[in-house]
PQR file of N, CA, C, O and H, with PARSE charges and radii, in Angstrom:
ATOM      1  N   MET A   1     143.631 -84.289  32.227 -0.4000 1.5000
ATOM      2  CA  MET A   1     143.244 -84.878  33.490 -0.0000 2.0000
ATOM      3  C   MET A   1     143.745 -83.981  34.622  0.5500 1.7000
ATOM      4  O   MET A   1     144.857 -83.458  34.558 -0.5500 1.4000
ATOM      5  N   LEU A   2     142.934 -83.808  35.641 -0.4000 1.5000
ATOM      6  CA  LEU A   2     143.317 -82.996  36.778 -0.0000 2.0000
ATOM      7  C   LEU A   2     144.308 -83.741  37.662  0.5500 1.7000
ATOM      8  O   LEU A   2     144.162 -84.937  37.912 -0.5500 1.4000
ATOM      9  H   LEU A   2     142.030 -84.233  35.693  0.4000 1.0000
ATOM     10  N   GLU A   3     145.295 -83.029  38.121 -0.4000 1.5000
ATOM     11  CA  GLU A   3     146.261 -83.649  39.014 -0.0000 2.0000
ATOM     12  C   GLU A   3     145.990 -83.190  40.429  0.5500 1.7000
ATOM     13  O   GLU A   3     145.375 -82.147  40.652 -0.5500 1.4000
ATOM     14  H   GLU A   3     145.413 -82.057  37.918  0.4000 1.0000
ATOM     15  N   GLY A   4     146.449 -83.968  41.372 -0.4000 1.5000
ATOM     16  CA  GLY A   4     146.212 -83.659  42.777 -0.0000 2.0000
ATOM     17  C   GLY A   4     145.139 -84.583  43.318  0.5500 1.7000
ATOM     18  O   GLY A   4     144.600 -85.426  42.602 -0.5500 1.4000
ATOM     19  H   GLY A   4     146.949 -84.815  41.191  0.4000 1.0000
ATOM     20  N   LYS A   5     144.844 -84.411  44.579 -0.4000 1.5000
ATOM     21  CA  LYS A   5     143.841 -85.309  45.150 -0.0000 2.0000
ATOM     22  C   LYS A   5     142.506 -84.589  45.320  0.5500 1.7000
ATOM     23  O   LYS A   5     142.443 -83.371  45.493 -0.5500 1.4000
ATOM     24  H   LYS A   5     145.282 -83.726  45.161  0.4000 1.0000
ATOM     25  N   ALA A   6     141.495 -85.352  45.267 -0.4000 1.5000
ATOM     26  CA  ALA A   6     140.154 -84.804  45.411 -0.0000 2.0000
ATOM     27  C   ALA A   6     139.916 -84.395  46.866  0.5500 1.7000
ATOM     28  O   ALA A   6     140.441 -85.013  47.792 -0.5500 1.4000
ATOM     29  H   ALA A   6     141.546 -86.341  45.127  0.4000 1.0000
ATOM     30  N   THR A   7     139.138 -83.376  47.043 -0.4000 1.5000
ATOM     31  CA  THR A   7     138.822 -82.947  48.407 -0.0000 2.0000
ATOM     32  C   THR A   7     137.538 -83.634  48.859  0.5500 1.7000
ATOM     33  O   THR A   7     136.598 -83.825  48.086 -0.5500 1.4000
ATOM     34  H   THR A   7     138.711 -82.874  46.290  0.4000 1.0000
ATOM     35  N   ASP A   8     137.536 -83.990  50.118 -0.4000 1.5000
ATOM     36  CA  ASP A   8     136.367 -84.655  50.678 -0.0000 2.0000
ATOM     37  C   ASP A   8     135.474 -83.607  51.318  0.5500 1.7000
ATOM     38  O   ASP A   8     135.699 -83.203  52.459 -0.5500 1.4000
ATOM     39  H   ASP A   8     138.299 -83.835  50.745  0.4000 1.0000
ATOM     40  N   THR A   9     134.465 -83.168  50.586 -0.4000 1.5000
ATOM     41  CA  THR A   9     133.572 -82.135  51.114 -0.0000 2.0000
ATOM     42  C   THR A   9     132.346 -82.731  51.798  0.5500 1.7000
ATOM     43  O   THR A   9     131.590 -82.004  52.442 -0.5500 1.4000
ATOM     44  H   THR A   9     134.282 -83.495  49.659  0.4000 1.0000
ATOM     45  N   LEU A  10     132.136 -84.031  51.672 -0.4000 1.5000
ATOM     46  CA  LEU A  10     130.964 -84.639  52.281 -0.0000 2.0000
ATOM     47  C   LEU A  10     130.985 -84.494  53.798  0.5500 1.7000
ATOM     48  O   LEU A  10     129.974 -84.129  54.399 -0.5500 1.4000
ATOM     49  H   LEU A  10     132.750 -84.622  51.149  0.4000 1.0000
ATOM     50  N   ASN A  11     132.125 -84.778  54.420 -0.4000 1.5000
ATOM     51  CA  ASN A  11     132.221 -84.640  55.876 -0.0000 2.0000
ATOM     52  C   ASN A  11     131.952 -83.206  56.306  0.5500 1.7000
ATOM     53  O   ASN A  11     131.231 -82.975  57.277 -0.5500 1.4000
ATOM     54  H   ASN A  11     132.946 -85.075  53.932  0.4000 1.0000
ATOM     55  N   LYS A  12     132.521 -82.249  55.597 -0.4000 1.5000
ATOM     56  CA  LYS A  12     132.313 -80.843  55.937 -0.0000 2.0000
ATOM     57  C   LYS A  12     130.845 -80.465  55.793  0.5500 1.7000
ATOM     58  O   LYS A  12     130.312 -79.719  56.614 -0.5500 1.4000
ATOM     59  H   LYS A  12     133.107 -82.437  54.808  0.4000 1.0000
ATOM     60  N   THR A  13     130.195 -80.971  54.766 -0.4000 1.5000
ATOM     61  CA  THR A  13     128.790 -80.661  54.536 -0.0000 2.0000
ATOM     62  C   THR A  13     127.907 -81.278  55.609  0.5500 1.7000
ATOM     63  O   THR A  13     127.050 -80.601  56.176 -0.5500 1.4000
ATOM     64  H   THR A  13     130.627 -81.578  54.099  0.4000 1.0000
ATOM     65  N   VAL A  14     128.109 -82.545  55.888 -0.4000 1.5000
ATOM     66  CA  VAL A  14     127.267 -83.262  56.842 -0.0000 2.0000
ATOM     67  C   VAL A  14     127.446 -82.741  58.258  0.5500 1.7000
ATOM     68  O   VAL A  14     126.498 -82.776  59.043 -0.5500 1.4000
ATOM     69  H   VAL A  14     128.806 -83.096  55.428  0.4000 1.0000
ATOM     70  N   LEU A  15     128.616 -82.265  58.601 -0.4000 1.5000
ATOM     71  CA  LEU A  15     128.870 -81.756  59.936 -0.0000 2.0000
ATOM     72  C   LEU A  15     128.545 -80.271  60.083  0.5500 1.7000
ATOM     73  O   LEU A  15     128.669 -79.719  61.176 -0.5500 1.4000
ATOM     74  H   LEU A  15     129.385 -82.236  57.963  0.4000 1.0000
ATOM     75  N   ASN A  16     128.140 -79.634  59.018 -0.4000 1.5000
ATOM     76  CA  ASN A  16     127.798 -78.220  59.026 -0.0000 2.0000
ATOM     77  C   ASN A  16     126.448 -78.022  59.727  0.5500 1.7000
ATOM     78  O   ASN A  16     125.445 -78.577  59.276 -0.5500 1.4000
ATOM     79  H   ASN A  16     128.039 -80.083  58.130  0.4000 1.0000
ATOM     80  N   PRO A  17     126.397 -77.244  60.819 -0.5600 1.5000
ATOM     81  CA  PRO A  17     125.140 -77.050  61.548  0.2800 2.0000
ATOM     82  C   PRO A  17     124.018 -76.458  60.694  0.5500 1.7000
ATOM     83  O   PRO A  17     122.851 -76.803  60.881 -0.5500 1.4000
ATOM     84  N   ASP A  18     124.358 -75.580  59.768 -0.4000 1.5000
ATOM     85  CA  ASP A  18     123.338 -75.002  58.888 -0.0000 2.0000
ATOM     86  C   ASP A  18     122.722 -76.069  57.991  0.5500 1.7000
ATOM     87  O   ASP A  18     121.512 -76.082  57.767 -0.5500 1.4000
ATOM     88  H   ASP A  18     125.306 -75.300  59.615  0.4000 1.0000
ATOM     89  N   PHE A  19     123.566 -76.966  57.478 -0.4000 1.5000
ATOM     90  CA  PHE A  19     123.088 -78.062  56.634 -0.0000 2.0000
ATOM     91  C   PHE A  19     122.168 -78.977  57.436  0.5500 1.7000
ATOM     92  O   PHE A  19     121.124 -79.400  56.941 -0.5500 1.4000
ATOM     93  H   PHE A  19     124.550 -76.956  57.660  0.4000 1.0000
ATOM     94  N   ILE A  20     122.552 -79.277  58.661 -0.4000 1.5000
ATOM     95  CA  ILE A  20     121.751 -80.158  59.519 -0.0000 2.0000
ATOM     96  C   ILE A  20     120.391 -79.528  59.791  0.5500 1.7000
ATOM     97  O   ILE A  20     119.366 -80.198  59.670 -0.5500 1.4000
ATOM     98  H   ILE A  20     123.400 -78.933  59.063  0.4000 1.0000
ATOM     99  N   GLU A  21     120.368 -78.245  60.160 -0.4000 1.5000
ATOM    100  CA  GLU A  21     119.104 -77.553  60.421 -0.0000 2.0000
ATOM    101  C   GLU A  21     118.213 -77.545  59.178  0.5500 1.7000
ATOM    102  O   GLU A  21     116.999 -77.720  59.273 -0.5500 1.4000
ATOM    103  H   GLU A  21     121.200 -77.700  60.259  0.4000 1.0000
ATOM    104  N   GLU A  22     118.821 -77.343  58.029 -0.4000 1.5000
ATOM    105  CA  GLU A  22     118.065 -77.330  56.777 -0.0000 2.0000
ATOM    106  C   GLU A  22     117.413 -78.686  56.521  0.5500 1.7000
ATOM    107  O   GLU A  22     116.259 -78.752  56.097 -0.5500 1.4000
ATOM    108  H   GLU A  22     119.808 -77.201  57.951  0.4000 1.0000
ATOM    109  N   GLN A  23     118.143 -79.756  56.777 -0.4000 1.5000
ATOM    110  CA  GLN A  23     117.611 -81.092  56.550 -0.0000 2.0000
ATOM    111  C   GLN A  23     116.518 -81.431  57.555  0.5500 1.7000
ATOM    112  O   GLN A  23     115.530 -82.077  57.205 -0.5500 1.4000
ATOM    113  H   GLN A  23     119.081 -79.702  57.122  0.4000 1.0000
ATOM    114  N   ILE A  24     116.688 -80.998  58.806 -0.4000 1.5000
ATOM    115  CA  ILE A  24     115.655 -81.224  59.815 -0.0000 2.0000
ATOM    116  C   ILE A  24     114.386 -80.480  59.419  0.5500 1.7000
ATOM    117  O   ILE A  24     113.289 -81.030  59.512 -0.5500 1.4000
ATOM    118  H   ILE A  24     117.490 -80.473  59.091  0.4000 1.0000
ATOM    119  N   ASP A  25     114.531 -79.241  58.981 -0.4000 1.5000
ATOM    120  CA  ASP A  25     113.372 -78.466  58.524 -0.0000 2.0000
ATOM    121  C   ASP A  25     112.697 -79.145  57.340  0.5500 1.7000
ATOM    122  O   ASP A  25     111.470 -79.185  57.255 -0.5500 1.4000
ATOM    123  H   ASP A  25     115.422 -78.795  58.906  0.4000 1.0000
ATOM    124  N   ARG A  26     113.496 -79.673  56.435 -0.4000 1.5000
ATOM    125  CA  ARG A  26     112.953 -80.358  55.252 -0.0000 2.0000
ATOM    126  C   ARG A  26     112.163 -81.600  55.666  0.5500 1.7000
ATOM    127  O   ARG A  26     111.071 -81.839  55.150 -0.5500 1.4000
ATOM    128  H   ARG A  26     114.493 -79.641  56.503  0.4000 1.0000
ATOM    129  N   LEU A  27     112.707 -82.392  56.594 -0.4000 1.5000
ATOM    130  CA  LEU A  27     112.022 -83.600  57.050 -0.0000 2.0000
ATOM    131  C   LEU A  27     110.751 -83.259  57.832  0.5500 1.7000
ATOM    132  O   LEU A  27     109.736 -83.944  57.708 -0.5500 1.4000
ATOM    133  H   LEU A  27     113.594 -82.198  57.014  0.4000 1.0000
ATOM    134  N   LEU A  28     110.813 -82.210  58.625 -0.4000 1.5000
ATOM    135  CA  LEU A  28     109.635 -81.773  59.365 -0.0000 2.0000
ATOM    136  C   LEU A  28     108.535 -81.339  58.403  0.5500 1.7000
ATOM    137  O   LEU A  28     107.373 -81.704  58.583 -0.5500 1.4000
ATOM    138  H   LEU A  28     111.637 -81.653  58.726  0.4000 1.0000
ATOM    139  N   ALA A  29     108.889 -80.570  57.395 -0.4000 1.5000
ATOM    140  CA  ALA A  29     107.915 -80.140  56.391 -0.0000 2.0000
ATOM    141  C   ALA A  29     107.332 -81.342  55.644  0.5500 1.7000
ATOM    142  O   ALA A  29     106.141 -81.364  55.331 -0.5500 1.4000
ATOM    143  H   ALA A  29     109.832 -80.273  57.248  0.4000 1.0000
ATOM    144  N   TRP A  30     108.164 -82.325  55.365 -0.4000 1.5000
ATOM    145  CA  TRP A  30     107.701 -83.531  54.679 -0.0000 2.0000
ATOM    146  C   TRP A  30     106.672 -84.275  55.534  0.5500 1.7000
ATOM    147  O   TRP A  30     105.643 -84.707  55.016 -0.5500 1.4000
ATOM    148  H   TRP A  30     109.131 -82.307  55.620  0.4000 1.0000
ATOM    149  N   GLU A  31     106.933 -84.428  56.821 -0.4000 1.5000
ATOM    150  CA  GLU A  31     105.998 -85.111  57.710 -0.0000 2.0000
ATOM    151  C   GLU A  31     104.676 -84.358  57.782  0.5500 1.7000
ATOM    152  O   GLU A  31     103.610 -84.975  57.776 -0.5500 1.4000
ATOM    153  H   GLU A  31     107.770 -84.076  57.242  0.4000 1.0000
ATOM    154  N   ILE A  32     104.735 -83.041  57.849 -0.4000 1.5000
ATOM    155  CA  ILE A  32     103.509 -82.237  57.877 -0.0000 2.0000
ATOM    156  C   ILE A  32     102.739 -82.406  56.566  0.5500 1.7000
ATOM    157  O   ILE A  32     101.518 -82.561  56.574 -0.5500 1.4000
ATOM    158  H   ILE A  32     105.601 -82.541  57.853  0.4000 1.0000
ATOM    159  N   PHE A  33     103.449 -82.375  55.450 -0.4000 1.5000
ATOM    160  CA  PHE A  33     102.833 -82.555  54.135 -0.0000 2.0000
ATOM    161  C   PHE A  33     102.148 -83.918  54.026  0.5500 1.7000
ATOM    162  O   PHE A  33     101.004 -84.003  53.579 -0.5500 1.4000
ATOM    163  H   PHE A  33     104.441 -82.249  55.443  0.4000 1.0000
ATOM    164  N   ILE A  34     102.838 -84.976  54.429 -0.4000 1.5000
ATOM    165  CA  ILE A  34     102.284 -86.335  54.340 -0.0000 2.0000
ATOM    166  C   ILE A  34     101.039 -86.471  55.203  0.5500 1.7000
ATOM    167  O   ILE A  34     100.053 -87.076  54.781 -0.5500 1.4000
ATOM    168  H   ILE A  34     103.768 -84.907  54.791  0.4000 1.0000
ATOM    169  N   ARG A  35     101.078 -85.914  56.404 -0.4000 1.5000
ATOM    170  CA  ARG A  35      99.898 -85.976  57.279 -0.0000 2.0000
ATOM    171  C   ARG A  35      98.722 -85.224  56.658  0.5500 1.7000
ATOM    172  O   ARG A  35      97.579 -85.670  56.767 -0.5500 1.4000
ATOM    173  H   ARG A  35     101.878 -85.423  56.747  0.4000 1.0000
ATOM    174  N   GLN A  36      98.983 -84.112  56.020 -0.4000 1.5000
ATOM    175  CA  GLN A  36      97.932 -83.330  55.363 -0.0000 2.0000
ATOM    176  C   GLN A  36      97.330 -84.117  54.204  0.5500 1.7000
ATOM    177  O   GLN A  36      96.108 -84.191  54.070 -0.5500 1.4000
ATOM    178  H   GLN A  36      99.911 -83.750  55.932  0.4000 1.0000
ATOM    179  N   VAL A  37      98.179 -84.701  53.372 -0.4000 1.5000
ATOM    180  CA  VAL A  37      97.709 -85.451  52.203 -0.0000 2.0000
ATOM    181  C   VAL A  37      96.875 -86.658  52.635  0.5500 1.7000
ATOM    182  O   VAL A  37      95.869 -86.974  52.000 -0.5500 1.4000
ATOM    183  H   VAL A  37      99.171 -84.640  53.480  0.4000 1.0000
ATOM    184  N   ARG A  38      97.277 -87.318  53.690 -0.4000 1.5000
ATOM    185  CA  ARG A  38      96.564 -88.508  54.171 -0.0000 2.0000
ATOM    186  C   ARG A  38      95.326 -88.159  54.994  0.5500 1.7000
ATOM    187  O   ARG A  38      94.590 -89.055  55.410 -0.5500 1.4000
ATOM    188  H   ARG A  38      98.094 -87.060  54.206  0.4000 1.0000
ATOM    189  N   GLY A  39      95.088 -86.873  55.232 -0.4000 1.5000
ATOM    190  CA  GLY A  39      93.925 -86.465  56.002 -0.0000 2.0000
ATOM    191  C   GLY A  39      94.068 -86.717  57.490  0.5500 1.7000
ATOM    192  O   GLY A  39      93.071 -86.799  58.207 -0.5500 1.4000
ATOM    193  H   GLY A  39      95.685 -86.146  54.894  0.4000 1.0000
ATOM    194  N   LYS A  40      95.295 -86.839  57.957 -0.4000 1.5000
ATOM    195  CA  LYS A  40      95.549 -87.109  59.369 -0.0000 2.0000
ATOM    196  C   LYS A  40      96.092 -85.882  60.095  0.5500 1.7000
ATOM    197  O   LYS A  40      96.670 -85.998  61.176 -0.5500 1.4000
ATOM    198  H   LYS A  40      96.105 -86.772  57.374  0.4000 1.0000
ATOM    199  N   ASP A  41      95.905 -84.714  59.500 -0.4000 1.5000
ATOM    200  CA  ASP A  41      96.491 -83.510  60.080 -0.0000 2.0000
ATOM    201  C   ASP A  41      95.840 -83.114  61.400  0.5500 1.7000
ATOM    202  O   ASP A  41      96.446 -82.382  62.182 -0.5500 1.4000
ATOM    203  H   ASP A  41      95.436 -84.620  58.623  0.4000 1.0000
ATOM    204  N   GLN A  42      94.629 -83.576  61.666 -0.4000 1.5000
ATOM    205  CA  GLN A  42      93.965 -83.259  62.929 -0.0000 2.0000
ATOM    206  C   GLN A  42      94.188 -84.329  63.992  0.5500 1.7000
ATOM    207  O   GLN A  42      93.800 -84.149  65.146 -0.5500 1.4000
ATOM    208  H   GLN A  42      94.136 -84.171  61.031  0.4000 1.0000
ATOM    209  N   GLU A  43      94.813 -85.446  63.606 -0.4000 1.5000
ATOM    210  CA  GLU A  43      95.096 -86.503  64.571 -0.0000 2.0000
ATOM    211  C   GLU A  43      96.350 -86.168  65.363  0.5500 1.7000
ATOM    212  O   GLU A  43      97.278 -85.538  64.856 -0.5500 1.4000
ATOM    213  H   GLU A  43      95.128 -85.592  62.668  0.4000 1.0000
ATOM    214  N   GLU A  44      96.356 -86.595  66.597 -0.4000 1.5000
ATOM    215  CA  GLU A  44      97.495 -86.323  67.473 -0.0000 2.0000
ATOM    216  C   GLU A  44      98.707 -87.159  67.076  0.5500 1.7000
ATOM    217  O   GLU A  44      98.585 -88.340  66.751 -0.5500 1.4000
ATOM    218  H   GLU A  44      95.602 -87.106  67.009  0.4000 1.0000
ATOM    219  N   MET A  45      99.864 -86.532  67.108 -0.4000 1.5000
ATOM    220  CA  MET A  45     101.118 -87.251  66.915 -0.0000 2.0000
ATOM    221  C   MET A  45     101.979 -86.977  68.141  0.5500 1.7000
ATOM    222  O   MET A  45     102.238 -85.823  68.484 -0.5500 1.4000
ATOM    223  H   MET A  45      99.963 -85.572  67.372  0.4000 1.0000
ATOM    224  N   LEU A  46     102.412 -88.027  68.785 -0.4000 1.5000
ATOM    225  CA  LEU A  46     103.229 -87.869  69.980 -0.0000 2.0000
ATOM    226  C   LEU A  46     104.577 -87.256  69.626  0.5500 1.7000
ATOM    227  O   LEU A  46     105.145 -87.573  68.581 -0.5500 1.4000
ATOM    228  H   LEU A  46     102.201 -88.964  68.507  0.4000 1.0000
ATOM    229  N   PRO A  47     105.094 -86.381  70.487 -0.5600 1.5000
ATOM    230  CA  PRO A  47     106.399 -85.765  70.211  0.2800 2.0000
ATOM    231  C   PRO A  47     107.512 -86.790  69.978  0.5500 1.7000
ATOM    232  O   PRO A  47     108.379 -86.583  69.129 -0.5500 1.4000
ATOM    233  N   LEU A  48     107.488 -87.889  70.725 -0.4000 1.5000
ATOM    234  CA  LEU A  48     108.507 -88.919  70.551 -0.0000 2.0000
ATOM    235  C   LEU A  48     108.442 -89.528  69.156  0.5500 1.7000
ATOM    236  O   LEU A  48     109.477 -89.793  68.545 -0.5500 1.4000
ATOM    237  H   LEU A  48     106.783 -88.057  71.414  0.4000 1.0000
ATOM    238  N   GLU A  49     107.229 -89.751  68.647 -0.4000 1.5000
ATOM    239  CA  GLU A  49     107.064 -90.308  67.309 -0.0000 2.0000
ATOM    240  C   GLU A  49     107.586 -89.346  66.239  0.5500 1.7000
ATOM    241  O   GLU A  49     108.278 -89.757  65.308 -0.5500 1.4000
ATOM    242  H   GLU A  49     106.388 -89.536  69.143  0.4000 1.0000
ATOM    243  N   LEU A  50     107.247 -88.060  66.383 -0.4000 1.5000
ATOM    244  CA  LEU A  50     107.723 -87.061  65.423 -0.0000 2.0000
ATOM    245  C   LEU A  50     109.247 -86.975  65.438  0.5500 1.7000
ATOM    246  O   LEU A  50     109.884 -86.973  64.385 -0.5500 1.4000
ATOM    247  H   LEU A  50     106.685 -87.726  67.140  0.4000 1.0000
ATOM    248  N   CYS A  51     109.822 -86.906  66.626 -0.4000 1.5000
ATOM    249  CA  CYS A  51     111.284 -86.809  66.735 -0.0000 2.0000
ATOM    250  C   CYS A  51     111.967 -88.036  66.157  0.5500 1.7000
ATOM    251  O   CYS A  51     113.022 -87.929  65.531 -0.5500 1.4000
ATOM    252  H   CYS A  51     109.304 -86.909  67.482  0.4000 1.0000
ATOM    253  N   ASP A  52     111.368 -89.200  66.364 -0.4000 1.5000
ATOM    254  CA  ASP A  52     111.929 -90.427  65.806 -0.0000 2.0000
ATOM    255  C   ASP A  52     111.874 -90.408  64.283  0.5500 1.7000
ATOM    256  O   ASP A  52     112.810 -90.855  63.620 -0.5500 1.4000
ATOM    257  H   ASP A  52     110.511 -89.287  66.872  0.4000 1.0000
ATOM    258  N   ARG A  53     110.790 -89.895  63.733 -0.4000 1.5000
ATOM    259  CA  ARG A  53     110.643 -89.854  62.273 -0.0000 2.0000
ATOM    260  C   ARG A  53     111.639 -88.910  61.602  0.5500 1.7000
ATOM    261  O   ARG A  53     112.125 -89.196  60.508 -0.5500 1.4000
ATOM    262  H   ARG A  53     110.030 -89.532  64.272  0.4000 1.0000
ATOM    263  N   ILE A  54     111.943 -87.787  62.254 -0.4000 1.5000
ATOM    264  CA  ILE A  54     112.861 -86.834  61.620 -0.0000 2.0000
ATOM    265  C   ILE A  54     114.283 -86.962  62.159  0.5500 1.7000
ATOM    266  O   ILE A  54     115.173 -86.234  61.721 -0.5500 1.4000
ATOM    267  H   ILE A  54     111.549 -87.555  63.143  0.4000 1.0000
ATOM    268  N   GLY A  55     114.507 -87.872  63.096 -0.4000 1.5000
ATOM    269  CA  GLY A  55     115.858 -88.181  63.548 -0.0000 2.0000
ATOM    270  C   GLY A  55     116.494 -87.145  64.452  0.5500 1.7000
ATOM    271  O   GLY A  55     117.672 -86.821  64.297 -0.5500 1.4000
ATOM    272  H   GLY A  55     113.783 -88.464  63.452  0.4000 1.0000
ATOM    273  N   VAL A  56     115.724 -86.622  65.395 -0.4000 1.5000
ATOM    274  CA  VAL A  56     116.266 -85.630  66.323 -0.0000 2.0000
ATOM    275  C   VAL A  56     115.963 -86.051  67.763  0.5500 1.7000
ATOM    276  O   VAL A  56     115.183 -86.972  68.007 -0.5500 1.4000
ATOM    277  H   VAL A  56     114.768 -86.885  65.521  0.4000 1.0000
ATOM    278  N   SER A  57     116.590 -85.365  68.695 -0.4000 1.5000
ATOM    279  CA  SER A  57     116.362 -85.603  70.115 -0.0000 2.0000
ATOM    280  C   SER A  57     114.952 -85.170  70.497  0.5500 1.7000
ATOM    281  O   SER A  57     114.363 -84.305  69.849 -0.5500 1.4000
ATOM    282  H   SER A  57     117.224 -84.618  68.497  0.4000 1.0000
ATOM    283  N   ILE A  58     114.419 -85.775  71.550 -0.4000 1.5000
ATOM    284  CA  ILE A  58     113.087 -85.410  72.042 -0.0000 2.0000
ATOM    285  C   ILE A  58     113.063 -83.953  72.477  0.5500 1.7000
ATOM    286  O   ILE A  58     111.995 -83.341  72.497 -0.5500 1.4000
ATOM    287  H   ILE A  58     114.897 -86.478  72.076  0.4000 1.0000
ATOM    288  N   LEU A  59     114.199 -83.389  72.822 -0.4000 1.5000
ATOM    289  CA  LEU A  59     114.276 -81.988  73.234 -0.0000 2.0000
ATOM    290  C   LEU A  59     114.097 -81.031  72.059  0.5500 1.7000
ATOM    291  O   LEU A  59     113.932 -79.827  72.259 -0.5500 1.4000
ATOM    292  H   LEU A  59     115.067 -83.886  72.806  0.4000 1.0000
ATOM    293  N   TYR A  60     114.129 -81.551  70.854 -0.4000 1.5000
ATOM    294  CA  TYR A  60     113.963 -80.702  69.669 -0.0000 2.0000
ATOM    295  C   TYR A  60     112.600 -80.015  69.662  0.5500 1.7000
ATOM    296  O   TYR A  60     112.474 -78.898  69.160 -0.5500 1.4000
ATOM    297  H   TYR A  60     114.263 -82.528  70.691  0.4000 1.0000
ATOM    298  N   ILE A  61     111.586 -80.669  70.211 -0.4000 1.5000
ATOM    299  CA  ILE A  61     110.250 -80.085  70.253 -0.0000 2.0000
ATOM    300  C   ILE A  61     110.279 -78.757  71.007  0.5500 1.7000
ATOM    301  O   ILE A  61     109.654 -77.785  70.583 -0.5500 1.4000
ATOM    302  H   ILE A  61     111.688 -81.576  70.619  0.4000 1.0000
ATOM    303  N   ASN A  62     111.004 -78.717  72.126 -0.4000 1.5000
ATOM    304  CA  ASN A  62     111.128 -77.467  72.885 -0.0000 2.0000
ATOM    305  C   ASN A  62     111.802 -76.398  72.040  0.5500 1.7000
ATOM    306  O   ASN A  62     111.365 -75.247  72.022 -0.5500 1.4000
ATOM    307  H   ASN A  62     111.512 -79.507  72.471  0.4000 1.0000
ATOM    308  N   HIS A  63     112.861 -76.775  71.343 -0.4000 1.5000
ATOM    309  CA  HIS A  63     113.570 -75.848  70.462 -0.0000 2.0000
ATOM    310  C   HIS A  63     112.630 -75.327  69.368  0.5500 1.7000
ATOM    311  O   HIS A  63     112.630 -74.135  69.058 -0.5500 1.4000
ATOM    312  H   HIS A  63     113.215 -77.710  71.358  0.4000 1.0000
ATOM    313  N   LEU A  64     111.848 -76.212  68.798 -0.4000 1.5000
ATOM    314  CA  LEU A  64     110.927 -75.855  67.727 -0.0000 2.0000
ATOM    315  C   LEU A  64     109.855 -74.890  68.235  0.5500 1.7000
ATOM    316  O   LEU A  64     109.549 -73.900  67.571 -0.5500 1.4000
ATOM    317  H   LEU A  64     111.849 -77.180  69.050  0.4000 1.0000
ATOM    318  N   LEU A  65     109.290 -75.169  69.393 -0.4000 1.5000
ATOM    319  CA  LEU A  65     108.257 -74.292  69.950 -0.0000 2.0000
ATOM    320  C   LEU A  65     108.807 -72.913  70.294  0.5500 1.7000
ATOM    321  O   LEU A  65     108.136 -71.903  70.081 -0.5500 1.4000
ATOM    322  H   LEU A  65     109.538 -75.973  69.933  0.4000 1.0000
ATOM    323  N   GLU A  66     110.025 -72.870  70.824 -0.4000 1.5000
ATOM    324  CA  GLU A  66     110.653 -71.577  71.128 -0.0000 2.0000
ATOM    325  C   GLU A  66     110.901 -70.780  69.853  0.5500 1.7000
ATOM    326  O   GLU A  66     110.710 -69.564  69.827 -0.5500 1.4000
ATOM    327  H   GLU A  66     110.570 -73.690  70.997  0.4000 1.0000
ATOM    328  N   ASP A  67     111.327 -71.465  68.801 -0.4000 1.5000
ATOM    329  CA  ASP A  67     111.566 -70.804  67.515 -0.0000 2.0000
ATOM    330  C   ASP A  67     110.268 -70.238  66.948  0.5500 1.7000
ATOM    331  O   ASP A  67     110.245 -69.113  66.448 -0.5500 1.4000
ATOM    332  H   ASP A  67     111.482 -72.452  68.822  0.4000 1.0000
ATOM    333  N   ILE A  68     109.202 -71.006  67.023 -0.4000 1.5000
ATOM    334  CA  ILE A  68     107.893 -70.539  66.536 -0.0000 2.0000
ATOM    335  C   ILE A  68     107.423 -69.344  67.355  0.5500 1.7000
ATOM    336  O   ILE A  68     106.887 -68.380  66.808 -0.5500 1.4000
ATOM    337  H   ILE A  68     109.221 -71.919  67.429  0.4000 1.0000
ATOM    338  N   LYS A  69     107.624 -69.410  68.660 -0.4000 1.5000
ATOM    339  CA  LYS A  69     107.195 -68.316  69.534 -0.0000 2.0000
ATOM    340  C   LYS A  69     107.952 -67.035  69.189  0.5500 1.7000
ATOM    341  O   LYS A  69     107.359 -65.958  69.140 -0.5500 1.4000
ATOM    342  H   LYS A  69     108.059 -70.193  69.105  0.4000 1.0000
ATOM    343  N   LYS A  70     109.257 -67.148  68.952 -0.4000 1.5000
ATOM    344  CA  LYS A  70     110.058 -65.970  68.588 -0.0000 2.0000
ATOM    345  C   LYS A  70     109.569 -65.373  67.275  0.5500 1.7000
ATOM    346  O   LYS A  70     109.463 -64.153  67.146 -0.5500 1.4000
ATOM    347  H   LYS A  70     109.739 -68.024  68.992  0.4000 1.0000
ATOM    348  N   ARG A  71     109.276 -66.213  66.316 -0.4000 1.5000
ATOM    349  CA  ARG A  71     108.806 -65.731  65.013 -0.0000 2.0000
ATOM    350  C   ARG A  71     107.432 -65.082  65.107  0.5500 1.7000
ATOM    351  O   ARG A  71     107.152 -64.108  64.409 -0.5500 1.4000
ATOM    352  H   ARG A  71     109.362 -67.204  66.421  0.4000 1.0000
ATOM    353  N   SER A  72     106.576 -65.620  65.967 -0.4000 1.5000
ATOM    354  CA  SER A  72     105.212 -65.087  66.111 -0.0000 2.0000
ATOM    355  C   SER A  72     105.211 -63.723  66.787  0.5500 1.7000
ATOM    356  O   SER A  72     104.461 -62.831  66.391 -0.5500 1.4000
ATOM    357  H   SER A  72     106.803 -66.412  66.534  0.4000 1.0000
ATOM    358  N   TYR A  73     106.039 -63.562  67.796 -0.4000 1.5000
ATOM    359  CA  TYR A  73     106.061 -62.311  68.551 -0.0000 2.0000
ATOM    360  C   TYR A  73     107.000 -61.270  67.950  0.5500 1.7000
ATOM    361  O   TYR A  73     107.071 -60.144  68.442 -0.5500 1.4000
ATOM    362  H   TYR A  73     106.648 -64.287  68.119  0.4000 1.0000
ATOM    363  N   ALA A  74     107.714 -61.632  66.902 -0.4000 1.5000
ATOM    364  CA  ALA A  74     108.661 -60.698  66.289 -0.0000 2.0000
ATOM    365  C   ALA A  74     107.935 -59.596  65.507  0.5500 1.7000
ATOM    366  O   ALA A  74     108.517 -58.541  65.255 -0.5500 1.4000
ATOM    367  H   ALA A  74     107.657 -62.547  66.503  0.4000 1.0000
ATOM    368  N   LYS A  75     106.707 -59.819  65.131 -0.4000 1.5000
ATOM    369  CA  LYS A  75     105.969 -58.864  64.304 -0.0000 2.0000
ATOM    370  C   LYS A  75     105.530 -57.663  65.073  0.5500 1.7000
ATOM    371  O   LYS A  75     104.897 -56.769  64.512 -0.5500 1.4000
ATOM    372  H   LYS A  75     106.234 -60.676  65.335  0.4000 1.0000
TER
END
């Protein structure tokens, strides 16, 4: 049997900014996938609704658009 106390890595993981960004990206991809499967990919989704679904601030849309713009013009 191991002696000593167990380390609590859950708090460190959940508070890690890289982990948070990864989960936000995963949820965003999931929402896009679900809309595609349901045939609603051409229907408008309000930014507030999207942010509410993935659990981020309404300002995240600006961050997302800036990130896409940087990636597009990087080539």
